[in-house]
SEKOLGU-751834 format. One record per atom (N, C-alpha, C): residue in three letters; x, y, z. Coordinates in steps of 0.1 Angstrom, whole numbers, padded with zeros to 4 digits, always signed. Layout:
ALAXYZ...
This chain:
MET+0160+0336-0122MET+0155+0323-0119MET+0161+0312-0122ARG+0165+0301-0116ARG+0175+0290-0119ARG+0165+0282-0126LYS+0170+0276-0140LYS+0163+0266-0148LYS+0167+0254-0145ILE+0153+0248-0139ILE+0155+0236-0135ILE+0159+0226-0143LYS+0166+0214-0141LYS+0175+0203-0149LYS+0167+0194-0154ASP+0169+0186-0162ASP+0163+0176-0168ASP+0162+0166-0158GLU+0173+0162-0151GLU+0176+0153-0140GLU+0168+0156-0126GLU+0168+0167-0127GLU+0159+0170-0113GLU+0145+0168-0116ILE+0142+0170-0129ILE+0125+0168-0131ILE+0125+0151-0129ALA+0134+0144-0133ALA+0130+0129-0131ALA+0132+0124-0121MET+0140+0132-0111MET+0143+0129-0100MET+0129+0131-0093TRP+0122+0139-0094TRP+0113+0145-0085TRP+0100+0136-0093LEU+0101+0136-0104LEU+0087+0126-0112LEU+0090+0108-0101ASN+0104+0105-0102ASN+0106+0093-0092ASN+0099+0093-0076ASN+0103+0101-0073ASN+0099+0106-0059ASN+0082+0107-0057SER+0082+0113-0067SER+0063+0116-0064SER+0054+0102-0067THR+0062+0098-0078THR+0054+0083-0084THR+0052+0073-0074PHE+0066+0071-0065PHE+0068+0063-0056PHE+0056+0067-0042ILE+0057+0080-0042ILE+0053+0084-0027ILE+0036+0082-0029ASP+0032+0085-0041ASP+0016+0083-0048ASP+0015+0069-0042TYR+0020+0061-0048TYR+0019+0047-0048TYR+0018+0040-0034PHE+0030+0046-0027PHE+0028+0042-0013PHE+0020+0044-0006ASP+0016+0059-0005ASP+0003+0062-0001ASP-0009+0057-0001ARG-0013+0055-0014ARG-0027+0046-0019ARG-0025+0032-0011LEU-0014+0023-0014LEU-0013+0013-0009LEU-0019+0015+0010GLU-0011+0023+0014GLU-0013+0024+0029GLU-0024+0028+0034LEU-0029+0036+0025LEU-0046+0038+0030LEU-0053+0028+0031ILE-0052+0018+0018ILE-0060+0006+0019ILE-0056-0002+0027ALA-0043-0003+0032ALA-0039-0016+0043ALA-0043-0010+0059THR-0045+0003+0061THR-0050+0011+0071THR-0062+0011+0070SER-0070+0008+0063SER-0087+0010+0062SER-0095-0006+0059LEU-0087-0015+0062LEU-0092-0028+0062LEU-0104-0033+0072PHE-0098-0027+0086PHE-0108-0031+0095PHE-0114-0019+0103VAL-0125-0021+0109VAL-0133-0011+0119VAL-0133-0016+0133TRP-0129-0008+0141TRP-0129-0012+0157TRP-0139-0004+0161ASP-0152-0012+0163ASP-0163-0006+0167ASP-0164-0004+0183GLY-0167+0006+0189GLY-0165+0010+0205GLY-0156+0017+0207LEU-0142+0013+0202LEU-0130+0018+0208LEU-0127+0029+0212ASN-0130+0038+0200ASN-0130+0056+0205ASN-0139+0059+0212ASP-0150+0051+0212ASP-0160+0058+0226ASP-0151+0054+0239LEU-0145+0045+0242LEU-0138+0044+0253LEU-0124+0052+0255GLY-0121+0058+0246GLY-0108+0065+0247GLY-0100+0064+0240GLY-0098+0051+0231GLY-0088+0049+0223GLY-0089+0054+0210ASP-0079+0054+0198ASP-0077+0059+0184ASP-0077+0049+0178SER-0090+0045+0167SER-0085+0033+0160SER-0076+0035+0150ASP-0078+0050+0145ASP-0067+0055+0133ASP-0055+0050+0138PHE-0051+0057+0147PHE-0038+0057+0151PHE-0036+0043+0159LEU-0042+0034+0158LEU-0040+0022+0163LEU-0035+0012+0150GLU-0044+0015+0137GLU-0041+0011+0126GLU-0028+0013+0121GLN-0027+0026+0123GLN-0013+0031+0118GLN-0001+0024+0124THR-0003+0025+0141THR+0007+0018+0147THR+0012+0003+0142LEU+0003-0005+0139LEU+0000-0020+0137LEU+0009-0019+0124PHE+0005-0010+0114PHE+0008-0010+0099PHE+0025-0004+0103ASN+0028+0004+0110ASN+0041+0008+0110ASN+0049+0000+0119ASN+0043-0007+0131ASN+0053-0013+0142ASN+0050-0027+0139GLY+0039-0034+0136GLY+0038-0045+0137GLY+0026-0049+0151LYS+0029-0041+0160LYS+0021-0044+0174LYS+0018-0029+0178ALA+0004-0029+0187ALA+0004-0020+0195ALA-0003-0023+0209VAL-0007-0019+0218VAL-0011-0020+0232VAL-0022-0009+0236PHE-0030-0019+0244PHE-0043-0012+0249PHE-0045-0014+0266VAL-0041-0002+0269VAL-0038+0000+0283VAL-0051+0009+0292LYS-0047+0002+0305LYS-0058+0014+0315LYS-0050+0023+0321ASP-0049+0035+0317ASP-0044+0045+0327ASP-0051+0049+0338LYS-0043+0049+0350LYS-0051+0052+0363LYS-0056+0071+0361THR-0047+0078+0354THR-0055+0091+0353THR-0063+0093+0337LEU-0057+0086+0328LEU-0063+0091+0314LEU-0071+0081+0309GLY-0075+0068+0316GLY-0082+0060+0310GLY-0077+0050+0298TYR-0088+0045+0293TYR-0083+0034+0283TYR-0074+0043+0271LEU-0063+0036+0266LEU-0056+0042+0257LEU-0053+0031+0248THR-0049+0033+0234THR-0042+0023+0221THR-0033+0033+0217LEU-0018+0026+0223LEU-0007+0031+0220LEU+0004+0025+0214GLU+0012+0028+0210GLU+0027+0024+0207GLU+0032+0016+0219CYS+0041+0008+0216CYS+0046-0003+0224CYS+0063-0006+0222GLN+0067-0012+0231GLN+0079-0016+0232GLN+0081-0029+0244GLU+0085-0040+0243GLU+0089-0050+0252GLU+0097-0050+0257THR+0097-0052+0269THR+0109-0053+0281THR+0116-0067+0277ASN+0128-0065+0286ASN+0134-0080+0286ASN+0128-0089+0298ILE+0116-0082+0303ILE+0112-0098+0314ILE+0098-0103+0303LYS+0105-0118+0305LYS+0097-0124+0295LYS+0093-0139+0303ASN+0082-0146+0297ASN+0082-0157+0301ASN+0088-0171+0298VAL+0086-0186+0301VAL+0093-0196+0296VAL+0090-0196+0279TYR+0079-0193+0275TYR+0077-0186+0260TYR+0080-0178+0253TYR+0089-0168+0260TYR+0096-0154+0254TYR+0085-0146+0250LYS+0074-0148+0259LYS+0064-0137+0254LYS+0067-0130+0269PRO+0065-0113+0264PRO+0065-0104+0275PRO+0058-0103+0284THR+0059-0102+0300THR+0048-0101+0309THR+0051-0084+0314GLU+0057-0078+0306GLU+0059-0065+0312GLU+0059-0058+0295ILE+0055-0048+0297ILE+0054-0039+0282ILE+0056-0022+0285THR+0064-0017+0276THR+0063-0002+0279THR+0051+0006+0268ALA+0044+0015+0272ALA+0037+0022+0266ALA+0039+0034+0262MET+0039+0038+0249MET+0046+0049+0244MET+0036+0060+0234GLY+0036+0071+0240GLY+0029+0078+0229GLY+0034+0095+0231ASN+0025+0103+0224ASN+0032+0118+0225ASN+0030+0120+0245ASN+0046+0123+0246ASN+0047+0129+0262ASN+0041+0117+0271TYR+0041+0107+0268TYR+0036+0094+0275TYR+0047+0083+0274ASN+0052+0078+0284ASN+0059+0066+0289ASN+0061+0060+0297LYS+0052+0047+0299LYS+0049+0042+0311LYS+0048+0027+0311LYS+0054+0019+0321LYS+0055+0006+0322LYS+0043-0004+0327PHE+0039-0012+0320PHE+0026-0020+0324PHE+0030-0035+0327LYS+0025-0040+0340LYS+0027-0054+0338LYS+0011-0063+0330ILE+0014-0068+0323ILE+0001-0078+0318ILE-0002-0087+0327SER+0001-0091+0334SER-0001-0100+0346SER-0010-0095+0356ASP-0013-0079+0355ASP-0021-0071+0366ASP-0034-0065+0354ASN-0038-0074+0347ASN-0047-0072+0339ASN-0051-0057+0335ASN-0041-0051+0331ASN-0042-0036+0327ASN-0034-0034+0314ALA-0030-0045+0308ALA-0026-0041+0292ALA-0030-0052+0286VAL-0032-0050+0272VAL-0034-0060+0264VAL-0026-0056+0248ILE-0018-0066+0246ILE-0009-0067+0234ILE-0019-0069+0219ILE-0017-0059+0210ILE-0026-0061+0196ILE-0017-0065+0186ARG-0018-0074+0181ARG-0005-0080+0172ARG-0012-0075+0155ASN-0003-0073+0146ASN-0009-0069+0133ASN-0010-0084+0127ASN+0000-0096+0129ASN-0003-0105+0128ASN+0004-0114+0136ILE+0004-0126+0133ILE+0012-0140+0145ILE+0026-0132+0147LEU+0035-0130+0137LEU+0047-0126+0136LEU+0052-0113+0141GLU+0038-0107+0144GLU+0040-0093+0151GLU+0047-0083+0140LYS+0048-0084+0127LYS+0055-0079+0116LYS+0049-0064+0113PRO+0051-0053+0110PRO+0046-0045+0103PRO+0042-0049+0090THR+0030-0039+0084THR+0026-0043+0072THR+0036-0031+0064GLN+0042-0025+0065GLN+0049-0015+0061GLN+0059-0020+0054PRO+0068-0027+0053PRO+0078-0031+0044PRO+0073-0036+0035THR+0063-0047+0034THR+0057-0051+0021THR+0052-0041+0010ILE+0043-0032+0019ILE+0040-0019+0011ILE+0052-0013+0005TYR+0062-0009+0011TYR+0071-0003+0005TYR+0075-0010-0005LEU+0079-0023-0010LEU+0084-0032-0016LEU+0077-0031-0030TYR+0060-0033-0029TYR+0051-0031-0040TYR+0053-0019-0045ALA+0053-0006-0038ALA+0054+0008-0043ALA+0067+0012-0050THR+0076+0000-0047THR+0086+0006-0055THR+0086-0002-0065ARG+0082-0013-0066ARG+0081-0021-0080ARG+0071-0013-0090LEU+0061-0009-0083LEU+0049-0001-0090LEU+0053+0011-0096TYR+0059+0020-0088TYR+0068+0031-0093TYR+0078+0031-0104GLU+0088+0020-0105GLU+0097+0017-0112GLU+0090+0013-0128THR+0077+0004-0126THR+0076+0003-0139THR+0065+0013-0144GLU+0060+0021-0138GLU+0051+0032-0139GLU+0063+0044-0145ARG+0075+0045-0144ARG+0084+0053-0149ARG+0086+0047-0163THR+0092+0034-0162THR+0095+0027-0174THR+0083+0030-0185ILE+0072+0033-0181ILE+0062+0032-0192ILE+0064+0047-0194ASP+0067+0059-0186ASP+0068+0072-0191ASP+0079+0074-0201VAL+0092+0064-0199VAL+0103+0067-0208VAL+0100+0064-0217ASN+0094+0049-0221ASN+0091+0042-0231ASN+0081+0050-0237LEU+0069+0056-0233LEU+0061+0065-0242LEU+0070+0075-0249SER+0078+0081-0240SER+0085+0093-0244SER+0095+0092-0255ALA+0099+0079-0257ALA+0108+0072-0267ALA+0101+0071-0280GLN+0088+0071-0280GLN+0079+0070-0293GLN+0078+0085-0298LYS+0078+0096-0291LYS+0076+0106-0294LYS+0090+0109-0300THR+0101+0105-0301THR+0112+0111-0301THR+0120+0099-0306PRO+0117+0091-0316PRO+0124+0078-0322PRO+0137+0079-0329ILE+0142+0091-0330ILE+0157+0091-0335ILE+0167+0098-0326LEU+0178+0098-0328LEU+0189+0106-0322LEU+0199+0113-0331LEU+0196+0126-0329LEU+0206+0134-0337LEU+0218+0139-0335GLU+0228+0141-0341GLU+0241+0144-0337GLU+0248+0155-0350GLY+0255+0165-0343GLY+0258+0174-0355GLY+0267+0184-0345ASN+0271+0197-0350ASN+0277+0206-0345ASN+0269+0212-0336SER+0277+0219-0326SER+0267+0226-0316SER+0256+0239-0320LYS+0264+0247-0332LYS+0254+0256-0336LYS+0239+0250-0347ALA+0242+0239-0352ALA+0231+0230-0357ALA+0222+0227-0346MET+0229+0220-0335MET+0221+0215-0323MET+0209+0228-0318LEU+0217+0241-0316LEU+0210+0250-0310LEU+0197+0254-0317THR+0197+0252-0333THR+0189+0259-0339THR+0178+0249-0339LEU+0181+0238-0336LEU+0171+0223-0339LEU+0164+0224-0323LYS+0172+0224-0313LYS+0167+0227-0301LYS+0151+0239-0302GLN+0155+0248-0305GLN+0148+0261-0311GLN+0135+0256-0318ILE+0138+0249-0329ILE+0128+0242-0337ILE+0117+0232-0330TYR+0122+0224-0322TYR+0116+0211-0316TYR+0109+0219-0304GLN+0113+0229-0299GLN+0106+0234-0286GLN+0093+0243-0293LYS+0094+0249-0303LYS+0080+0253-0310LYS+0073+0242-0314PHE+0080+0227-0317PHE+0072+0215-0323PHE+0062+0214-0312THR+0069+0211-0301THR+0064+0205-0288THR+0053+0216-0281GLY+0055+0230-0287GLY+0045+0241-0283GLY+0034+0239-0292ASN+0033+0230-0299ASN+0022+0231-0308ASN+0020+0241-0316MET+0030+0250-0322MET+0031+0261-0333MET+0024+0254-0344PRO+0013+0263-0351PRO+0008+0258-0364PRO+0019+0257-0375VAL+0029+0268-0376VAL+0038+0269-0384VAL+0054+0273-0381ILE+0061+0261-0384ILE+0075+0265-0380ILE+0085+0270-0393PHE+0090+0284-0392PHE+0100+0293-0402PHE+0112+0289-0397GLY+0120+0288-0407GLY+0136+0283-0410GLY+0143+0291-0418ARG+0158+0295-0415ARG+0166+0302-0423ARG+0166+0294-0439LYS+0168+0300-0450LYS+0167+0290-0466LYS+0181+0286-0462ASP+0192+0292-0457ASP+0206+0287-0456ASP+0209+0278-0449PHE+0198+0274-0439PHE+0205+0262-0432PHE+0202+0250-0434ASN+0210+0239-0442ASN+0207+0228-0445ASN+0209+0220-0437VAL+0201+0213-0431VAL+0200+0204-0420VAL+0208+0193-0426ASN+0208+0186-0439ASN+0217+0174-0441ASN+0231+0175-0442ASP+0238+0189-0443ASP+0249+0192-0441ASP+0257+0193-0427LYS+0244+0193-0417LYS+0252+0194-0402LYS+0246+0184-0395VAL+0235+0175-0395VAL+0233+0171-0387VAL+0231+0154-0393ASN+0232+0147-0387ASN+0232+0133-0389ASN+0219+0127-0383ALA+0212+0119-0383ALA+0200+0114-0378ALA+0200+0097-0376ILE+0201+0094-0362ILE+0200+0080-0361ILE+0190+0074-0356LYS+0180+0065-0362LYS+0173+0056-0353LYS+0173+0048-0345THR+0165+0051-0334THR+0166+0045-0320THR+0160+0034-0319ASP+0147+0035-0329ASP+0137+0020-0332ASP+0134+0015-0316ALA+0129+0026-0306ALA+0126+0022-0297ALA+0114+0013-0294PRO+0112+0001-0290PRO+0103-0007-0292PRO+0088-0003-0281TYR+0076-0003-0289TYR+0066-0003-0282TYR+0063-0010-0270LEU+0064-0008-0258LEU+0063-0016-0244LEU+0053-0015-0236VAL+0044+0000-0238VAL+0036+0004-0227VAL+0024-0008-0225ASP+0020-0017-0231ASP+0006-0023-0233ASP+0011-0034-0222LYS+0024-0038-0227LYS+0031-0051-0215LYS+0032-0046-0205LEU+0038-0033-0201LEU+0042-0031-0188LEU+0026-0027-0180GLU+0021-0021-0189GLU+0006-0016-0181GLU+0001-0030-0174VAL+0001-0044-0183VAL-0004-0057-0179VAL+0004-0060-0163HIS+0019-0057-0165HIS+0027-0065-0154HIS+0021-0051-0142LYS+0020-0040-0147LYS+0018-0032-0133LYS+0003-0037-0126HIS-0003-0039-0133HIS-0020-0042-0131HIS-0017-0056-0120ASN-0006-0064-0129ASN-0006-0076-0118ASN+0000-0075-0105LEU+0009-0066-0108LEU+0017-0062-0092LEU+0006-0056-0081TRP-0002-0049-0087TRP-0013-0042-0076TRP-0022-0053-0074ASN-0026-0060-0080ASN-0036-0073-0079ASN-0029-0080-0069GLU-0014-0082-0069GLU-0008-0093-0062GLU-0007-0086-0046CYS-0001-0075-0047CYS-0002-0064-0035CYS-0019-0066-0029LEU-0032-0061-0034LEU-0041-0066-0026LEU-0045-0082-0025THR-0039-0089-0031THR-0043-0104-0028THR-0034-0108-0012PHE-0023-0099-0010PHE-0016-0100+0001PHE-0022-0091+0013LEU-0031-0079+0008LEU-0039-0075+0021LEU-0052-0081+0024GLY-0053-0093+0015GLY-0068-0101+0017GLY-0079-0096+0007ILE-0077-0090-0002ILE-0085-0081-0009ILE-0087-0088-0023ASN-0100-0092-0028ASN-0105-0095-0040ASN-0103-0086-0050ASN-0095-0083-0059ASN-0097-0077-0071ASN-0092-0085-0083ALA-0097-0094-0084ALA-0095-0103-0098ALA-0097-0096-0110ASN-0095-0097-0120ASN-0098-0089-0130ASN-0107-0103-0140THR-0121-0098-0140THR-0128-0107-0147THR-0123-0114-0159ASP-0118-0107-0166ASP-0115-0114-0182ASP-0102-0125-0180LYS-0094-0123-0169LYS-0084-0131-0166LYS-0088-0143-0159LYS-0100-0140-0152LYS-0106-0151-0143LYS-0115-0160-0154GLU-0121-0156-0162GLU-0125-0163-0175GLU-0115-0174-0179ARG-0103-0171-0178ARG-0095-0181-0187ARG-0091-0190-0178LEU-0093-0188-0166LEU-0089-0195-0154LEU-0095-0210-0153ILE-0089-0222-0150ILE-0102-0235-0147ILE-0105-0229-0129THR-0114-0237-0130THR-0124-0238-0116THR-0111-0240-0103ASP-0105-0249-0106ASP-0093-0250-0094ASP-0086-0238-0090GLU-0080-0232-0101GLU-0071-0223-0102GLU-0080-0210-0096VAL-0092-0206-0097VAL-0099-0198-0092VAL-0103-0197-0078GLU-0107-0211-0076GLU-0106-0211-0056GLU-0096-0213-0051ALA-0083-0215-0057ALA-0072-0215-0050ALA-0065-0204-0046ASN-0070-0195-0059ASN-0067-0178-0054ASN-0076-0171-0044ASP-0090-0175-0044ASP-0098-0171-0032ASP-0096-0173-0019ASP-0091-0188-0021ASP-0085-0195-0007ASP-0072-0187-0003LEU-0064-0180-0012LEU-0055-0175-0008LEU-0057-0162-0002ILE-0068-0156-0008ILE-0071-0141-0004ILE-0078-0144+0012LYS-0087-0154+0014LYS-0092-0155+0027LYS-0083-0159+0036PHE-0073-0166+0037PHE-0060-0167+0042PHE-0051-0156+0046TYR-0047-0146+0038TYR-0042-0134+0038TYR-0051-0125+0048LEU-0060-0124+0044LEU-0070-0115+0053LEU-0073-0121+0067ASN-0074-0131+0067ASN-0074-0140+0080ASN-0062-0139+0089CYS-0048-0135+0082CYS-0039-0137+0093CYS-0036-0121+0097PHE-0046-0111+0095PHE-0046-0097+0098PHE-0058-0097+0108TYR-0069-0105+0106TYR-0081-0105+0111TYR-0078-0112+0124LYS-0074-0125+0127LYS-0076-0133+0138LYS-0068-0125+0149PRO-0054-0121+0149PRO-0047-0116+0160PRO-0057-0102+0165ARG-0064-0094+0154ARG-0071-0082+0161ARG-0084-0088+0167LYS-0090-0099+0161LYS-0103-0104+0172LYS-0097-0112+0181GLU-0083-0118+0184GLU-0079-0124+0196GLU-0077-0113+0207ALA-0074-0101+0203ALA-0066-0090+0211ALA-0083-0081+0217CYS-0093-0082+0205CYS-0106-0080+0212CYS-0110-0087+0222ASP-0110-0101+0223ASP-0116-0109+0234ASP-0111-0110+0244GLU-0095-0107+0244GLU-0090-0102+0256GLU-0091-0092+0264ILE-0091-0081+0255ILE-0099-0068+0260ILE-0108-0067+0270ASN-0120-0076+0264ASN-0136-0075+0264ASN-0135-0084+0279LYS-0125-0094+0281LYS-0124-0104+0292LYS-0117-0094+0302LYS-0105-0090+0298LYS-0099-0085+0308LYS-0105-0072+0317PHE-0112-0062+0310PHE-0115-0051+0315PHE-0131-0047+0316PHE-0140-0055+0309PHE-0152-0057+0307PHE-0161-0067+0311ASN-0153-0074+0322ASN-0158-0090+0326ASN-0166-0097+0312GLY-0164-0097+0304GLY-0164-0103+0289GLY-0176-0098+0281GLU-0179-0087+0287GLU-0190-0078+0279GLU-0184-0073+0265GLU-0192-0074+0255GLU-0184-0073+0240GLU-0184-0054+0239LYS-0176-0048+0244LYS-0174-0035+0244LYS-0167-0031+0233VAL-0157-0039+0226VAL-0147-0035+0215VAL-0152-0049+0206LYS-0152-0043+0193LYS-0154-0052+0184LYS-0149-0049+0169ILE-0141-0061+0166ILE-0134-0057+0150ILE-0143-0063+0140LYS-0144-0054+0131LYS-0149-0061+0116LYS-0141-0055+0108ILE-0146-0063+0092ILE-0139-0057+0082ILE-0147-0047+0077ASN-0139-0035+0071ASN-0146-0025+0064ASN-0157-0029+0054ALA-0168-0021+0056ALA-0181-0028+0045ALA-0176-0026+0034ASP-0167-0017+0026ASP-0163-0013+0011ASP-0151-0028+0008VAL-0146-0031+0019VAL-0140-0041+0013VAL-0148-0056+0013LEU-0157-0056+0024LEU-0166-0064+0025LEU-0175-0067+0011LYS-0179-0054+0004LYS-0184-0055-0007LYS-0178-0061-0019LEU-0164-0059-0019LEU-0156-0066-0027LEU-0156-0078-0026ILE-0156-0084-0011ILE-0152-0098-0009ILE-0166-0104-0012ASN-0176-0099-0006ASN-0191-0106-0013ASN-0196-0104-0025ASP-0188-0097-0034ASP-0194-0094-0048ASP-0197-0106-0055GLU-0209-0111-0060GLU-0217-0123-0065GLU-0207-0132-0077ASN-0199-0119-0086ASN-0187-0127-0090ASN-0179-0134-0087ASN-0174-0127-0076ASN-0160-0132-0069ASN-0164-0136-0053ASP-0175-0148-0051ASP-0176-0148-0038ASP-0168-0155-0033ILE-0163-0151-0021ILE-0150-0153-0013ILE-0157-0159+0000MET-0164-0151+0008MET-0171-0150+0022MET-0184-0148+0021ASN-0191-0160+0025ASN-0208-0154+0024ASN-0213-0149+0038ILE-0208-0133+0042ILE-0216-0129+0049ILE-0221-0117+0048GLU-0227-0110+0058GLU-0233-0100+0054GLU-0226-0086+0061ASN-0229-0074+0057ASN-0222-0061+0060ASN-0219-0060+0074ASP-0232-0063+0080ASP-0235-0061+0095ASP-0235-0070+0102ASN-0230-0080+0098ASN-0223-0088+0105ASN-0209-0090+0113ASP-0204-0096+0125ASP-0195-0095+0128ASP-0186-0106+0119ILE-0173-0104+0117ILE-0165-0113+0109ILE-0160-0126+0117GLU-0164-0126+0131GLU-0157-0138+0139GLU-0161-0152+0128GLU-0171-0152+0127GLU-0176-0167+0119GLU-0168-0170+0110THR-0163-0158+0098THR-0158-0159+0089THR-0141-0168+0094GLY-0135-0156+0103GLY-0124-0165+0107GLY-0127-0177+0113GLU-0132-0181+0118GLU-0133-0197+0127GLU-0133-0204+0112ASN-0141-0202+0103ASN-0144-0213+0090ASN-0133-0213+0083ASN-0124-0204+0084ASN-0109-0204+0078ASN-0100-0213+0083GLU-0100-0216+0094GLU-0093-0224+0101GLU-0089-0238+0093
């Protein structure tokens, strides 16, 4: 059996740490909103949020055979004077069909007004978080091995064997009487500074910064107590702004879907996930004064 090299272990830890942070943030980003009524019509709210996360936009269409669908989309070159598409290509598994938006059988759903995906930003934060986490691992390991040893190959082999017993929690380590470490090995102090506490704070700040971008209030209370009122309110306003950047385009799409396909009847509604809403409505971090069972429409309008 081939022995796994230290470089391979380090690479595996790097990749696994990045994927773990990316997946965690993606789960949060794609769970911010609930699409009431969409799945009942034939759409797929999970696929829709994944599409918005990865592509920045999606499309709601009415297929003559399959009925209502929420799919990936690609704009055609046919646009109006404002460079907005008048024709869209809806795409799915074994599905590719063009729809004219003017025929009232397609509605574009945007992730934000720029039609940008969330994924690149999450990728950046996951990268920064993984680099910080792995730096913590390295710094912590340096506390276990604060010295650098140099010597001949025979001495190094003996020391490696001794160290393996040490890391294996052996209660007693035996050595030969004729082996004099001082004659064969030089020890050099690395004096690695302990940075774990500072890096943990940095990691926590990165995590909170990313959640702020997603419109989630994760303010840590001990920090909040040290802030003046204006600073707290400014941070709360920023969280509301970011959340509204994702909410408003979805609400506009819901309104257009209900108008085009259901004569204004509210068949499809967009709401903030109740768990996110709980964070927002926390009595210590009050951002939006709304109830869990209310539509978020009023909040969006108040943020104008």
